[in-house]
PDB file of N, CA, C, O and CB in Angstrom:
ATOM      1  N   MET A   1       0.832  -1.183   0.000  1.00  0.00           N
ATOM      2  CA  MET A   1       0.000   0.000   0.000  1.00  0.00           C
ATOM      3  C   MET A   1       0.881   1.252   0.000  1.00  0.00           C
ATOM      4  O   MET A   1       0.963   1.949   1.011  1.00  0.00           O
ATOM      5  CB  MET A   1      -0.949  -0.005   1.214  1.00  0.00           C
ATOM      6  N   GLY A   2       1.532   1.537  -1.115  1.00  0.00           N
ATOM      7  CA  GLY A   2       2.354   2.739  -1.217  1.00  0.00           C
ATOM      8  C   GLY A   2       1.501   3.957  -1.545  1.00  0.00           C
ATOM      9  O   GLY A   2       0.838   4.014  -2.581  1.00  0.00           O
ATOM     10  N   GLN A   3       1.535   4.916  -0.648  1.00  0.00           N
ATOM     11  CA  GLN A   3       0.792   6.144  -0.900  1.00  0.00           C
ATOM     12  C   GLN A   3       1.670   7.122  -1.677  1.00  0.00           C
ATOM     13  O   GLN A   3       2.886   7.165  -1.492  1.00  0.00           O
ATOM     14  CB  GLN A   3       0.308   6.778   0.429  1.00  0.00           C
ATOM     15  N   GLU A   4       1.046   7.893  -2.535  1.00  0.00           N
ATOM     16  CA  GLU A   4       1.778   8.886  -3.311  1.00  0.00           C
ATOM     17  C   GLU A   4       2.201  10.033  -2.396  1.00  0.00           C
ATOM     18  O   GLU A   4       1.417  10.496  -1.567  1.00  0.00           O
ATOM     19  CB  GLU A   4       0.917   9.410  -4.490  1.00  0.00           C
ATOM     20  N   ARG A   5       3.446  10.488  -2.552  1.00  0.00           N
ATOM     21  CA  ARG A   5       3.941  11.578  -1.721  1.00  0.00           C
ATOM     22  C   ARG A   5       3.309  12.890  -2.157  1.00  0.00           C
ATOM     23  O   ARG A   5       3.112  13.135  -3.347  1.00  0.00           O
ATOM     24  CB  ARG A   5       5.476  11.669  -1.793  1.00  0.00           C
ATOM     25  N   VAL A   6       2.999  13.718  -1.191  1.00  0.00           N
ATOM     26  CA  VAL A   6       2.378  15.003  -1.450  1.00  0.00           C
ATOM     27  C   VAL A   6       3.458  16.085  -1.442  1.00  0.00           C
ATOM     28  O   VAL A   6       4.269  16.163  -0.519  1.00  0.00           O
ATOM     29  CB  VAL A   6       1.272  15.308  -0.402  1.00  0.00           C
ATOM     30  N   ARG A   7       3.454  16.903  -2.469  1.00  0.00           N
ATOM     31  CA  ARG A   7       4.428  17.977  -2.564  1.00  0.00           C
ATOM     32  C   ARG A   7       3.929  19.155  -1.726  1.00  0.00           C
ATOM     33  O   ARG A   7       2.896  19.744  -2.044  1.00  0.00           O
ATOM     34  CB  ARG A   7       4.661  18.397  -4.051  1.00  0.00           C
ATOM     35  N   LEU A   8       4.646  19.501  -0.667  1.00  0.00           N
ATOM     36  CA  LEU A   8       4.212  20.553   0.235  1.00  0.00           C
ATOM     37  C   LEU A   8       4.743  21.926  -0.148  1.00  0.00           C
ATOM     38  O   LEU A   8       4.094  22.934   0.132  1.00  0.00           O
ATOM     39  CB  LEU A   8       4.635  20.226   1.629  1.00  0.00           C
ATOM     40  N   TYR A   9       5.901  21.987  -0.778  1.00  0.00           N
ATOM     41  CA  TYR A   9       6.452  23.284  -1.151  1.00  0.00           C
ATOM     42  C   TYR A   9       7.400  23.117  -2.328  1.00  0.00           C
ATOM     43  O   TYR A   9       7.863  22.016  -2.624  1.00  0.00           O
ATOM     44  CB  TYR A   9       7.177  23.939   0.043  1.00  0.00           C
ATOM     45  N   VAL A  10       7.674  24.216  -2.982  1.00  0.00           N
ATOM     46  CA  VAL A  10       8.652  24.282  -4.062  1.00  0.00           C
ATOM     47  C   VAL A  10       9.493  25.518  -3.822  1.00  0.00           C
ATOM     48  O   VAL A  10       8.958  26.587  -3.531  1.00  0.00           O
ATOM     49  CB  VAL A  10       7.966  24.317  -5.479  1.00  0.00           C
ATOM     50  N   ARG A  11      10.792  25.383  -3.939  1.00  0.00           N
ATOM     51  CA  ARG A  11      11.668  26.536  -3.758  1.00  0.00           C
ATOM     52  C   ARG A  11      11.550  27.461  -4.953  1.00  0.00           C
ATOM     53  O   ARG A  11      11.250  27.021  -6.062  1.00  0.00           O
ATOM     54  CB  ARG A  11      13.129  26.092  -3.560  1.00  0.00           C
ATOM     55  N   GLY A  12      11.786  28.739  -4.725  1.00  0.00           N
ATOM     56  CA  GLY A  12      11.705  29.705  -5.812  1.00  0.00           C
ATOM     57  C   GLY A  12      12.547  30.935  -5.536  1.00  0.00           C
ATOM     58  O   GLY A  12      13.044  31.138  -4.428  1.00  0.00           O
ATOM     59  N   LEU A  13      12.694  31.745  -6.561  1.00  0.00           N
ATOM     60  CA  LEU A  13      13.435  32.992  -6.464  1.00  0.00           C
ATOM     61  C   LEU A  13      12.510  34.157  -6.753  1.00  0.00           C
ATOM     62  O   LEU A  13      11.666  34.082  -7.647  1.00  0.00           O
ATOM     63  CB  LEU A  13      14.632  32.998  -7.429  1.00  0.00           C
ATOM     64  N   VAL A  14      12.667  35.236  -5.995  1.00  0.00           N
ATOM     65  CA  VAL A  14      11.929  36.460  -6.272  1.00  0.00           C
ATOM     66  C   VAL A  14      12.756  37.247  -7.285  1.00  0.00           C
ATOM     67  O   VAL A  14      13.869  37.678  -6.985  1.00  0.00           O
ATOM     68  CB  VAL A  14      11.657  37.300  -4.953  1.00  0.00           C
ATOM     69  N   LEU A  15      12.205  37.432  -8.490  1.00  0.00           N
ATOM     70  CA  LEU A  15      12.936  38.119  -9.551  1.00  0.00           C
ATOM     71  C   LEU A  15      12.719  39.627  -9.520  1.00  0.00           C
ATOM     72  O   LEU A  15      13.577  40.389  -9.964  1.00  0.00           O
ATOM     73  CB  LEU A  15      12.524  37.572 -10.900  1.00  0.00           C
ATOM     74  N   GLY A  16      11.582  40.055  -9.001  1.00  0.00           N
ATOM     75  CA  GLY A  16      11.287  41.475  -8.964  1.00  0.00           C
ATOM     76  C   GLY A  16       9.794  41.688  -9.141  1.00  0.00           C
ATOM     77  O   GLY A  16       8.991  40.819  -8.803  1.00  0.00           O
ATOM     78  N   PHE A  17       9.424  42.848  -9.672  1.00  0.00           N
ATOM     79  CA  PHE A  17       8.026  43.189  -9.886  1.00  0.00           C
ATOM     80  C   PHE A  17       7.708  43.232 -11.370  1.00  0.00           C
ATOM     81  O   PHE A  17       8.592  43.433 -12.202  1.00  0.00           O
ATOM     82  CB  PHE A  17       7.693  44.529  -9.234  1.00  0.00           C
ATOM     83  N   LYS A  18       6.431  43.040 -11.692  1.00  0.00           N
ATOM     84  CA  LYS A  18       5.974  43.212 -13.057  1.00  0.00           C
ATOM     85  C   LYS A  18       6.216  44.669 -13.434  1.00  0.00           C
ATOM     86  O   LYS A  18       5.921  45.571 -12.650  1.00  0.00           O
ATOM     87  CB  LYS A  18       4.463  42.815 -13.215  1.00  0.00           C
ATOM     88  N   ARG A  19       6.754  44.904 -14.637  1.00  0.00           N
ATOM     89  CA  ARG A  19       7.059  46.271 -15.001  1.00  0.00           C
ATOM     90  C   ARG A  19       6.966  46.478 -16.508  1.00  0.00           C
ATOM     91  O   ARG A  19       7.066  45.543 -17.303  1.00  0.00           O
ATOM     92  CB  ARG A  19       8.439  46.649 -14.502  1.00  0.00           C
ATOM     93  N   GLY A  20       6.775  47.716 -16.854  1.00  0.00           N
ATOM     94  CA  GLY A  20       6.834  48.151 -18.228  1.00  0.00           C
ATOM     95  C   GLY A  20       8.148  48.884 -18.447  1.00  0.00           C
ATOM     96  O   GLY A  20       9.082  48.763 -17.653  1.00  0.00           O
ATOM     97  N   LYS A  21       8.206  49.627 -19.509  1.00  0.00           N
ATOM     98  CA  LYS A  21       9.436  50.359 -19.800  1.00  0.00           C
ATOM     99  C   LYS A  21       9.695  51.468 -18.786  1.00  0.00           C
ATOM    100  O   LYS A  21      10.843  51.730 -18.426  1.00  0.00           O
ATOM    101  CB  LYS A  21       9.375  50.945 -21.197  1.00  0.00           C
ATOM    102  N   THR A  22       8.622  52.121 -18.323  1.00  0.00           N
ATOM    103  CA  THR A  22       8.804  53.258 -17.424  1.00  0.00           C
ATOM    104  C   THR A  22       8.125  53.101 -16.074  1.00  0.00           C
ATOM    105  O   THR A  22       8.392  53.888 -15.167  1.00  0.00           O
ATOM    106  CB  THR A  22       8.298  54.488 -18.077  1.00  0.00           C
ATOM    107  N   SER A  23       7.253  52.109 -15.909  1.00  0.00           N
ATOM    108  CA  SER A  23       6.521  51.986 -14.647  1.00  0.00           C
ATOM    109  C   SER A  23       6.667  50.587 -14.063  1.00  0.00           C
ATOM    110  O   SER A  23       6.881  49.613 -14.784  1.00  0.00           O
ATOM    111  CB  SER A  23       5.039  52.315 -14.854  1.00  0.00           C
ATOM    112  N   GLN A  24       6.547  50.511 -12.747  1.00  0.00           N
ATOM    113  CA  GLN A  24       6.673  49.252 -12.015  1.00  0.00           C
ATOM    114  C   GLN A  24       5.381  48.999 -11.254  1.00  0.00           C
ATOM    115  O   GLN A  24       4.864  49.899 -10.592  1.00  0.00           O
ATOM    116  CB  GLN A  24       7.894  49.280 -11.043  1.00  0.00           C
ATOM    117  N   HIS A  25       4.849  47.765 -11.345  1.00  0.00           N
ATOM    118  CA  HIS A  25       3.606  47.403 -10.686  1.00  0.00           C
ATOM    119  C   HIS A  25       3.938  46.557  -9.455  1.00  0.00           C
ATOM    120  O   HIS A  25       4.197  45.360  -9.579  1.00  0.00           O
ATOM    121  CB  HIS A  25       2.654  46.636 -11.660  1.00  0.00           C
ATOM    122  N   THR A  26       3.933  47.168  -8.282  1.00  0.00           N
ATOM    123  CA  THR A  26       4.399  46.480  -7.078  1.00  0.00           C
ATOM    124  C   THR A  26       3.384  45.496  -6.509  1.00  0.00           C
ATOM    125  O   THR A  26       3.702  44.773  -5.565  1.00  0.00           O
ATOM    126  CB  THR A  26       4.751  47.488  -6.028  1.00  0.00           C
ATOM    127  N   LYS A  27       2.171  45.449  -7.057  1.00  0.00           N
ATOM    128  CA  LYS A  27       1.189  44.472  -6.578  1.00  0.00           C
ATOM    129  C   LYS A  27       1.446  43.083  -7.158  1.00  0.00           C
ATOM    130  O   LYS A  27       0.925  42.093  -6.644  1.00  0.00           O
ATOM    131  CB  LYS A  27      -0.226  44.929  -6.935  1.00  0.00           C
ATOM    132  N   THR A  28       2.250  42.999  -8.230  1.00  0.00           N
ATOM    133  CA  THR A  28       2.491  41.735  -8.909  1.00  0.00           C
ATOM    134  C   THR A  28       3.978  41.400  -8.865  1.00  0.00           C
ATOM    135  O   THR A  28       4.791  42.103  -9.466  1.00  0.00           O
ATOM    136  CB  THR A  28       1.988  41.792 -10.367  1.00  0.00           C
ATOM    137  N   SER A  29       4.339  40.325  -8.152  1.00  0.00           N
ATOM    138  CA  SER A  29       5.732  39.888  -8.078  1.00  0.00           C
ATOM    139  C   SER A  29       5.998  38.817  -9.115  1.00  0.00           C
ATOM    140  O   SER A  29       5.120  38.015  -9.435  1.00  0.00           O
ATOM    141  CB  SER A  29       6.069  39.365  -6.674  1.00  0.00           C
ATOM    142  N   LEU A  30       7.214  38.806  -9.639  1.00  0.00           N
ATOM    143  CA  LEU A  30       7.634  37.769 -10.579  1.00  0.00           C
ATOM    144  C   LEU A  30       8.465  36.748  -9.807  1.00  0.00           C
ATOM    145  O   LEU A  30       9.475  37.091  -9.194  1.00  0.00           O
ATOM    146  CB  LEU A  30       8.450  38.376 -11.781  1.00  0.00           C
ATOM    147  N   ILE A  31       8.029  35.494  -9.843  1.00  0.00           N
ATOM    148  CA  ILE A  31       8.678  34.418  -9.097  1.00  0.00           C
ATOM    149  C   ILE A  31       9.125  33.341 -10.076  1.00  0.00           C
ATOM    150  O   ILE A  31       8.363  32.949 -10.959  1.00  0.00           O
ATOM    151  CB  ILE A  31       7.722  33.825  -8.019  1.00  0.00           C
ATOM    152  N   GLN A  32      10.366  32.856  -9.924  1.00  0.00           N
ATOM    153  CA  GLN A  32      10.851  31.744 -10.731  1.00  0.00           C
ATOM    154  C   GLN A  32      10.888  30.505  -9.841  1.00  0.00           C
ATOM    155  O   GLN A  32      11.667  30.454  -8.889  1.00  0.00           O
ATOM    156  CB  GLN A  32      12.267  32.051 -11.345  1.00  0.00           C
ATOM    157  N   LEU A  33      10.054  29.504 -10.137  1.00  0.00           N
ATOM    158  CA  LEU A  33       9.968  28.293  -9.337  1.00  0.00           C
ATOM    159  C   LEU A  33      10.962  27.259  -9.838  1.00  0.00           C
ATOM    160  O   LEU A  33      11.206  27.147 -11.039  1.00  0.00           O
ATOM    161  CB  LEU A  33       8.545  27.726  -9.366  1.00  0.00           C
ATOM    162  N   GLU A  34      11.534  26.506  -8.908  1.00  0.00           N
ATOM    163  CA  GLU A  34      12.511  25.487  -9.232  1.00  0.00           C
ATOM    164  C   GLU A  34      11.844  24.335  -9.994  1.00  0.00           C
ATOM    165  O   GLU A  34      10.795  23.848  -9.571  1.00  0.00           O
ATOM    166  CB  GLU A  34      13.191  24.970  -7.953  1.00  0.00           C
ATOM    167  N   ASN A  35      12.431  23.898 -11.102  1.00  0.00           N
ATOM    168  CA  ASN A  35      11.959  22.784 -11.938  1.00  0.00           C
ATOM    169  C   ASN A  35      10.584  23.033 -12.553  1.00  0.00           C
ATOM    170  O   ASN A  35       9.873  22.079 -12.866  1.00  0.00           O
ATOM    171  CB  ASN A  35      11.914  21.515 -11.119  1.00  0.00           C
ATOM    172  N   VAL A  36      10.200  24.283 -12.730  1.00  0.00           N
ATOM    173  CA  VAL A  36       8.956  24.629 -13.424  1.00  0.00           C
ATOM    174  C   VAL A  36       9.366  25.439 -14.639  1.00  0.00           C
ATOM    175  O   VAL A  36       9.721  26.612 -14.527  1.00  0.00           O
ATOM    176  CB  VAL A  36       7.945  25.433 -12.491  1.00  0.00           C
ATOM    177  N   ASN A  37       9.315  24.795 -15.816  1.00  0.00           N
ATOM    178  CA  ASN A  37       9.880  25.418 -17.011  1.00  0.00           C
ATOM    179  C   ASN A  37       8.894  25.598 -18.157  1.00  0.00           C
ATOM    180  O   ASN A  37       9.238  26.230 -19.155  1.00  0.00           O
ATOM    181  CB  ASN A  37      11.024  24.611 -17.488  1.00  0.00           C
ATOM    182  N   SER A  38       7.680  25.065 -18.048  1.00  0.00           N
ATOM    183  CA  SER A  38       6.735  25.177 -19.158  1.00  0.00           C
ATOM    184  C   SER A  38       5.402  25.719 -18.659  1.00  0.00           C
ATOM    185  O   SER A  38       5.128  25.709 -17.459  1.00  0.00           O
ATOM    186  CB  SER A  38       6.535  23.810 -19.847  1.00  0.00           C
ATOM    187  N   LYS A  39       4.584  26.189 -19.580  1.00  0.00           N
ATOM    188  CA  LYS A  39       3.286  26.749 -19.224  1.00  0.00           C
ATOM    189  C   LYS A  39       2.373  25.685 -18.626  1.00  0.00           C
ATOM    190  O   LYS A  39       1.540  25.997 -17.774  1.00  0.00           O
ATOM    191  CB  LYS A  39       2.626  27.379 -20.447  1.00  0.00           C
ATOM    192  N   GLU A  40       2.515  24.445 -19.056  1.00  0.00           N
ATOM    193  CA  GLU A  40       1.691  23.356 -18.515  1.00  0.00           C
ATOM    194  C   GLU A  40       2.013  23.110 -17.039  1.00  0.00           C
ATOM    195  O   GLU A  40       1.114  22.804 -16.256  1.00  0.00           O
ATOM    196  CB  GLU A  40       1.907  22.061 -19.327  1.00  0.00           C
ATOM    197  N   ASP A  41       3.280  23.240 -16.654  1.00  0.00           N
ATOM    198  CA  ASP A  41       3.685  23.064 -15.252  1.00  0.00           C
ATOM    199  C   ASP A  41       3.189  24.213 -14.380  1.00  0.00           C
ATOM    200  O   ASP A  41       2.900  24.014 -13.200  1.00  0.00           O
ATOM    201  CB  ASP A  41       5.211  22.954 -15.147  1.00  0.00           C
ATOM    202  N   VAL A  42       3.090  25.395 -14.941  1.00  0.00           N
ATOM    203  CA  VAL A  42       2.715  26.592 -14.185  1.00  0.00           C
ATOM    204  C   VAL A  42       1.254  26.556 -13.767  1.00  0.00           C
ATOM    205  O   VAL A  42       0.907  27.109 -12.724  1.00  0.00           O
ATOM    206  CB  VAL A  42       2.986  27.843 -15.009  1.00  0.00           C
ATOM    207  N   GLU A  43       0.392  25.927 -14.545  1.00  0.00           N
ATOM    208  CA  GLU A  43      -1.056  25.936 -14.280  1.00  0.00           C
ATOM    209  C   GLU A  43      -1.396  25.473 -12.865  1.00  0.00           C
ATOM    210  O   GLU A  43      -2.335  25.991 -12.262  1.00  0.00           O
ATOM    211  CB  GLU A  43      -1.775  25.052 -15.287  1.00  0.00           C
ATOM    212  N   PHE A  44      -0.655  24.511 -12.326  1.00  0.00           N
ATOM    213  CA  PHE A  44      -0.912  24.013 -10.979  1.00  0.00           C
ATOM    214  C   PHE A  44      -0.690  25.101  -9.928  1.00  0.00           C
ATOM    215  O   PHE A  44      -1.404  25.142  -8.926  1.00  0.00           O
ATOM    216  CB  PHE A  44      -0.018  22.809 -10.682  1.00  0.00           C
ATOM    217  N   TYR A  45       0.285  25.977 -10.144  1.00  0.00           N
ATOM    218  CA  TYR A  45       0.681  26.959  -9.141  1.00  0.00           C
ATOM    219  C   TYR A  45      -0.076  28.280  -9.238  1.00  0.00           C
ATOM    220  O   TYR A  45       0.012  29.092  -8.317  1.00  0.00           O
ATOM    221  CB  TYR A  45       2.142  27.223  -9.258  1.00  0.00           C
ATOM    222  N   LEU A  46      -0.811  28.522 -10.311  1.00  0.00           N
ATOM    223  CA  LEU A  46      -1.529  29.785 -10.460  1.00  0.00           C
ATOM    224  C   LEU A  46      -2.566  29.942  -9.359  1.00  0.00           C
ATOM    225  O   LEU A  46      -3.361  29.034  -9.121  1.00  0.00           O
ATOM    226  CB  LEU A  46      -2.199  29.868 -11.838  1.00  0.00           C
ATOM    227  N   GLY A  47      -2.563  31.093  -8.684  1.00  0.00           N
ATOM    228  CA  GLY A  47      -3.522  31.376  -7.623  1.00  0.00           C
ATOM    229  C   GLY A  47      -3.121  30.868  -6.253  1.00  0.00           C
ATOM    230  O   GLY A  47      -3.852  31.091  -5.289  1.00  0.00           O
ATOM    231  N   LYS A  48      -1.987  30.192  -6.129  1.00  0.00           N
ATOM    232  CA  LYS A  48      -1.542  29.674  -4.834  1.00  0.00           C
ATOM    233  C   LYS A  48      -0.853  30.784  -4.035  1.00  0.00           C
ATOM    234  O   LYS A  48      -0.331  31.744  -4.600  1.00  0.00           O
ATOM    235  CB  LYS A  48      -0.583  28.467  -5.027  1.00  0.00           C
ATOM    236  N   LYS A  49      -0.864  30.631  -2.717  1.00  0.00           N
ATOM    237  CA  LYS A  49      -0.177  31.588  -1.852  1.00  0.00           C
ATOM    238  C   LYS A  49       1.323  31.325  -1.868  1.00  0.00           C
ATOM    239  O   LYS A  49       1.784  30.235  -2.208  1.00  0.00           O
ATOM    240  CB  LYS A  49      -0.720  31.511  -0.410  1.00  0.00           C
ATOM    241  N   LEU A  50       2.066  32.359  -1.491  1.00  0.00           N
ATOM    242  CA  LEU A  50       3.511  32.289  -1.459  1.00  0.00           C
ATOM    243  C   LEU A  50       3.981  32.602  -0.051  1.00  0.00           C
ATOM    244  O   LEU A  50       3.519  33.572   0.549  1.00  0.00           O
ATOM    245  CB  LEU A  50       4.141  33.257  -2.485  1.00  0.00           C
ATOM    246  N   ALA A  51       4.888  31.804   0.487  1.00  0.00           N
ATOM    247  CA  ALA A  51       5.464  32.051   1.807  1.00  0.00           C
ATOM    248  C   ALA A  51       6.929  32.434   1.628  1.00  0.00           C
ATOM    249  O   ALA A  51       7.704  31.685   1.033  1.00  0.00           O
ATOM    250  CB  ALA A  51       5.319  30.797   2.737  1.00  0.00           C
ATOM    251  N   TYR A  52       7.301  33.593   2.140  1.00  0.00           N
ATOM    252  CA  TYR A  52       8.682  34.049   2.101  1.00  0.00           C
ATOM    253  C   TYR A  52       9.331  33.643   3.416  1.00  0.00           C
ATOM    254  O   TYR A  52       9.011  34.211   4.461  1.00  0.00           O
ATOM    255  CB  TYR A  52       8.775  35.599   1.867  1.00  0.00           C
ATOM    256  N   VAL A  53      10.236  32.670   3.382  1.00  0.00           N
ATOM    257  CA  VAL A  53      10.891  32.137   4.578  1.00  0.00           C
ATOM    258  C   VAL A  53      12.347  32.594   4.557  1.00  0.00           C
ATOM    259  O   VAL A  53      13.046  32.435   3.556  1.00  0.00           O
ATOM    260  CB  VAL A  53      10.788  30.563   4.642  1.00  0.00           C
ATOM    261  N   TYR A  54      12.792  33.166   5.681  1.00  0.00           N
ATOM    262  CA  TYR A  54      14.169  33.639   5.764  1.00  0.00           C
ATOM    263  C   TYR A  54      14.723  33.362   7.152  1.00  0.00           C
ATOM    264  O   TYR A  54      13.974  33.118   8.098  1.00  0.00           O
ATOM    265  CB  TYR A  54      14.256  35.142   5.436  1.00  0.00           C
ATOM    266  N   LYS A  55      16.046  33.404   7.259  1.00  0.00           N
ATOM    267  CA  LYS A  55      16.725  33.154   8.530  1.00  0.00           C
ATOM    268  C   LYS A  55      17.166  34.486   9.127  1.00  0.00           C
ATOM    269  O   LYS A  55      17.855  35.265   8.468  1.00  0.00           O
ATOM    270  CB  LYS A  55      17.945  32.199   8.338  1.00  0.00           C
ATOM    271  N   ALA A  56      16.771  34.751  10.373  1.00  0.00           N
ATOM    272  CA  ALA A  56      17.095  35.996  11.056  1.00  0.00           C
ATOM    273  C   ALA A  56      18.291  35.796  11.988  1.00  0.00           C
ATOM    274  O   ALA A  56      18.711  34.667  12.242  1.00  0.00           O
ATOM    275  CB  ALA A  56      15.877  36.512  11.844  1.00  0.00           C
ATOM    276  N   LYS A  57      18.827  36.899  12.489  1.00  0.00           N
ATOM    277  CA  LYS A  57      19.971  36.810  13.404  1.00  0.00           C
ATOM    278  C   LYS A  57      19.566  36.317  14.785  1.00  0.00           C
ATOM    279  O   LYS A  57      20.270  35.507  15.388  1.00  0.00           O
ATOM    280  CB  LYS A  57      20.649  38.163  13.527  1.00  0.00           C
ATOM    281  N   THR A  58      18.435  36.800  15.287  1.00  0.00           N
ATOM    282  CA  THR A  58      18.029  36.468  16.649  1.00  0.00           C
ATOM    283  C   THR A  58      16.881  35.466  16.648  1.00  0.00           C
ATOM    284  O   THR A  58      16.110  35.380  15.692  1.00  0.00           O
ATOM    285  CB  THR A  58      17.624  37.732  17.408  1.00  0.00           C
ATOM    286  N   LYS A  59      16.784  34.711  17.742  1.00  0.00           N
ATOM    287  CA  LYS A  59      15.699  33.745  17.881  1.00  0.00           C
ATOM    288  C   LYS A  59      14.437  34.441  18.355  1.00  0.00           C
ATOM    289  O   LYS A  59      14.481  35.342  19.193  1.00  0.00           O
ATOM    290  CB  LYS A  59      16.089  32.624  18.855  1.00  0.00           C
ATOM    291  N   ARG A  60      13.335  34.018  17.815  1.00  0.00           N
ATOM    292  CA  ARG A  60      12.023  34.498  18.250  1.00  0.00           C
ATOM    293  C   ARG A  60      11.114  33.275  18.302  1.00  0.00           C
ATOM    294  O   ARG A  60      10.982  32.541  17.323  1.00  0.00           O
ATOM    295  CB  ARG A  60      11.444  35.622  17.279  1.00  0.00           C
ATOM    296  N   MET A  61      10.506  33.075  19.432  1.00  0.00           N
ATOM    297  CA  MET A  61       9.633  31.916  19.664  1.00  0.00           C
ATOM    298  C   MET A  61      10.368  30.595  19.417  1.00  0.00           C
ATOM    299  O   MET A  61       9.788  29.641  18.900  1.00  0.00           O
ATOM    300  CB  MET A  61       8.394  31.997  18.759  1.00  0.00           C
ATOM    301  N   GLY A  62      11.661  30.550  19.795  1.00  0.00           N
ATOM    302  CA  GLY A  62      12.439  29.321  19.746  1.00  0.00           C
ATOM    303  C   GLY A  62      13.054  28.980  18.404  1.00  0.00           C
ATOM    304  O   GLY A  62      13.623  27.898  18.266  1.00  0.00           O
ATOM    305  N   THR A  63      12.968  29.856  17.400  1.00  0.00           N
ATOM    306  CA  THR A  63      13.551  29.554  16.100  1.00  0.00           C
ATOM    307  C   THR A  63      14.102  30.817  15.448  1.00  0.00           C
ATOM    308  O   THR A  63      13.665  31.928  15.747  1.00  0.00           O
ATOM    309  CB  THR A  63      12.512  28.896  15.188  1.00  0.00           C
ATOM    310  N   GLN A  64      15.062  30.631  14.560  1.00  0.00           N
ATOM    311  CA  GLN A  64      15.632  31.756  13.834  1.00  0.00           C
ATOM    312  C   GLN A  64      14.899  32.002  12.519  1.00  0.00           C
ATOM    313  O   GLN A  64      15.087  33.052  11.905  1.00  0.00           O
ATOM    314  CB  GLN A  64      17.110  31.515  13.570  1.00  0.00           C
ATOM    315  N   TYR A  65      14.074  31.067  12.077  1.00  0.00           N
ATOM    316  CA  TYR A  65      13.401  31.188  10.796  1.00  0.00           C
ATOM    317  C   TYR A  65      12.110  31.994  10.937  1.00  0.00           C
ATOM    318  O   TYR A  65      11.346  31.815  11.886  1.00  0.00           O
ATOM    319  CB  TYR A  65      13.106  29.802  10.217  1.00  0.00           C
ATOM    320  N   ARG A  66      11.887  32.881   9.974  1.00  0.00           N
ATOM    321  CA  ARG A  66      10.680  33.698   9.964  1.00  0.00           C
ATOM    322  C   ARG A  66       9.939  33.445   8.655  1.00  0.00           C
ATOM    323  O   ARG A  66      10.536  33.054   7.652  1.00  0.00           O
ATOM    324  CB  ARG A  66      11.020  35.216  10.135  1.00  0.00           C
ATOM    325  N   CYS A  67       8.640  33.673   8.684  1.00  0.00           N
ATOM    326  CA  CYS A  67       7.824  33.450   7.508  1.00  0.00           C
ATOM    327  C   CYS A  67       6.864  34.619   7.312  1.00  0.00           C
ATOM    328  O   CYS A  67       6.203  35.060   8.252  1.00  0.00           O
ATOM    329  CB  CYS A  67       7.053  32.127   7.628  1.00  0.00           C
ATOM    330  N   VAL A  68       6.798  35.111   6.082  1.00  0.00           N
ATOM    331  CA  VAL A  68       5.873  36.178   5.722  1.00  0.00           C
ATOM    332  C   VAL A  68       4.957  35.631   4.657  1.00  0.00           C
ATOM    333  O   VAL A  68       5.434  35.128   3.640  1.00  0.00           O
ATOM    334  CB  VAL A  68       6.619  37.463   5.230  1.00  0.00           C
ATOM    335  N   TRP A  69       3.644  35.714   4.859  1.00  0.00           N
ATOM    336  CA  TRP A  69       2.675  35.222   3.880  1.00  0.00           C
ATOM    337  C   TRP A  69       2.267  36.307   2.952  1.00  0.00           C
ATOM    338  O   TRP A  69       1.454  36.080   2.056  1.00  0.00           O
ATOM    339  CB  TRP A  69       1.461  34.648   4.554  1.00  0.00           C
TER     340      TRP A  69
END
């Protein structure tokens, strides 16, 4: 009875904001996801939330890692 593994997260890079030649739209971030290279792969991730996880210098609530939704 092998259960299929559930993918909980995918690493990604924040590339910047959506922009034109002269203006920048800060409501829309451009994210490059690891191992997602085609439009068919992207469809699964459209509309999903993004968690920005980083390591801080000081501990808070027993951990150095912080998360911004």
